[in-house]
Each structure stands twice: as structure tokens, then as C-alpha cells.
C-alpha positions in Angstrom: 30.5 -65.1 -99.7 32.9 -65.5 -102.8 33.9 -61.7 -104.2 31.8 -62.0 -107.2 28.8 -62.6 -104.3 29.8 -59.4 -103.1 30.5 -57.3 -106.1 26.8 -58.3 -106.8 25.6 -57.3 -103.5 26.9 -53.8 -104.0 25.8 -53.6 -107.7 22.4 -54.3 -107.0 22.6 -51.6 -103.9 23.7 -49.4 -106.4 21.2 -50.1 -108.9 18.4 -49.2 -105.8 20.3 -45.7 -105.4 22.7 -46.5 -102.3 26.1 -45.5 -103.1 28.6 -48.0 -101.6 31.4 -44.7 -101.6 28.5 -42.8 -99.8 28.0 -45.2 -97.2 31.6 -45.6 -96.5 32.4 -41.5 -96.0 29.0 -41.1 -93.9 30.7 -44.0 -91.7 33.8 -42.9 -91.5 32.6 -39.2 -90.9 30.1 -40.4 -88.0 33.1 -42.7 -86.5 35.5 -39.6 -86.4 33.1 -37.4 -84.9 32.3 -39.7 -82.0 35.9 -40.6 -81.3 36.8 -37.3 -80.8 33.9 -36.0 -78.9 34.6 -39.3 -76.5 38.4 -38.1 -76.6 37.7 -35.3 -75.7 35.6 -36.1 -72.8 38.1 -38.4 -71.5 40.4 -35.7 -71.9 38.5 -33.3 -69.7 37.9 -36.2 -67.2 41.5 -36.9 -66.9 42.4 -33.3 -66.6 39.6 -32.6 -63.9 41.1 -35.4 -61.9 44.6 -34.3 -62.5 43.3 -30.8 -61.2 41.8 -32.4 -58.1 45.5 -34.8 -57.4 46.8 -31.6 -57.7 44.8 -29.4 -55.1 44.8 -32.4 -52.6 48.8 -32.8 -52.7 
């Protein structure tokens, strides 16, 4: 689509009470929370594997 079409769509959504900025903020917040959760899980797995490797050596 074109810029004008996209702008019309965003304006129509805004008219229905859907704020583009609110949607983007929510997606960023949820995405960041999921990334941090996954990162912490990965870090715990790596730390566990390192601890196991240290015990074995």
C-alpha cells in the first residue's frame, strides 16, 4: 500500500479508539519482557552447564 492508505487505516483505527502509540508501546513492553525472560532462562541453562562441566573436570 501507499503512505496515504496506511495513514487512512491508522486514522480509521484511531477513530475506533485504537491508539497506534498505545499498541506500539504495548508490543514493545511485552516483547522486551519476553526477551528478558528468555535471556534469563538461557543464562541459567549456560550457568548450569558450566557448573556441571566444572564438577566433571
